[in-house]
C-alpha positions in Angstrom: -1.5 56.1 -19.5 -2.6 57.5 -16.1 -4.1 61.0 -15.8 -5.0 62.9 -12.4 -7.6 65.5 -12.2 -8.5 67.4 -8.8 -11.6 68.7 -8.1 -11.8 70.6 -4.5 -15.4 70.6 -3.2 -16.4 72.8 0.0 -18.5 71.1 2.4 -20.6 72.6 5.4 -19.6 69.4 7.6 -22.3 67.8 9.6 -23.0 65.0 7.1 -23.3 67.3 4.2 -24.0 65.4 0.8 -22.8 66.6 -2.4 -23.7 65.5 -6.0 -20.2 65.1 -7.5 -21.3 63.6 -10.8 -20.6 66.5 -13.1 -17.0 67.1 -11.3 -16.3 63.6 -12.0 -18.0 63.4 -15.6 -16.0 66.4 -16.4 -12.7 65.0 -15.5 -13.5 62.0 -17.3 -14.3 63.7 -20.5 -11.4 66.4 -20.4 -9.1 63.1 -20.3 -10.5 62.0 -23.4 -10.2 58.6 -22.7 -12.6 55.8 -24.4 -12.1 53.1 -22.1 -10.7 52.8 -18.3 -11.6 53.1 -14.7 -12.0 56.5 -12.7 -10.8 56.4 -9.2 -12.6 58.9 -7.0 -11.3 59.6 -3.4 -11.2 62.0 -0.6 -8.1 62.6 1.4 -9.2 62.8 4.7 -10.8 60.8 7.8 -14.1 62.7 8.4 -15.1 62.2 4.9 -16.2 59.5 2.5 -17.5 59.0 -1.0 -20.3 56.9 -2.0 -22.7 56.0 -4.8 -26.4 57.0 -4.1 -29.2 58.5 -6.1 -29.2 62.3 -5.3 -32.6 63.1 -4.4 -33.6 65.4 -1.6 -35.3 63.1 0.6 -32.9 60.6 0.3 -30.1 63.2 1.5 -32.7 63.9 4.2 -32.9 60.3 5.0 -29.3 59.6 5.2 -28.9 62.7 7.5 -31.2 61.5 9.9 -30.5 57.9 9.7 -26.5 59.0 10.3 -27.7 61.1 13.6 -29.8 58.2 14.8 -26.7 55.4 14.3 -23.9 57.8 15.2 -25.4 60.8 17.2 -23.1 63.9 17.1 -24.3 64.8 20.8 -22.4 62.1 22.9 -19.0 61.9 24.0 -16.8 59.6 22.1 -13.4 58.1 23.1 -11.8 59.5 20.3 -12.5 63.2 21.5 -9.9 62.3 24.6 -7.2 60.9 22.2 -7.0 64.4 20.6 -9.1 67.0 22.3 -11.3 67.7 19.4 -15.0 67.1 19.0 -15.3 65.1 15.9 -15.9 61.7 16.9 -19.2 61.1 15.0 -17.6 62.4 11.7 -14.7 59.5 11.8 -17.4 56.9 12.5 -19.8 58.2 10.1 -17.1 58.5 7.4 -16.1 54.8 7.8 -19.5 53.5 7.4 
């Protein structure tokens, strides 16, 4: 049997990293299932889910590396397409 649980999390944007471990654990516990697969996803093209050790300095490292790999202060072609300014967010979410 398939069950769905929705968790809403607010972000601050700009490579915000949020630990959702407890949210997922609570949903799994609420399901009372002993075996199965939990599928976690984010609807949207400027956010992503990954697995990391949630540790403050690693979070800082991720933010620093993302800014070096995908700078937020340059012009992306995407900006011309939609007239918005979030090209770096789309690219970061896809990495």
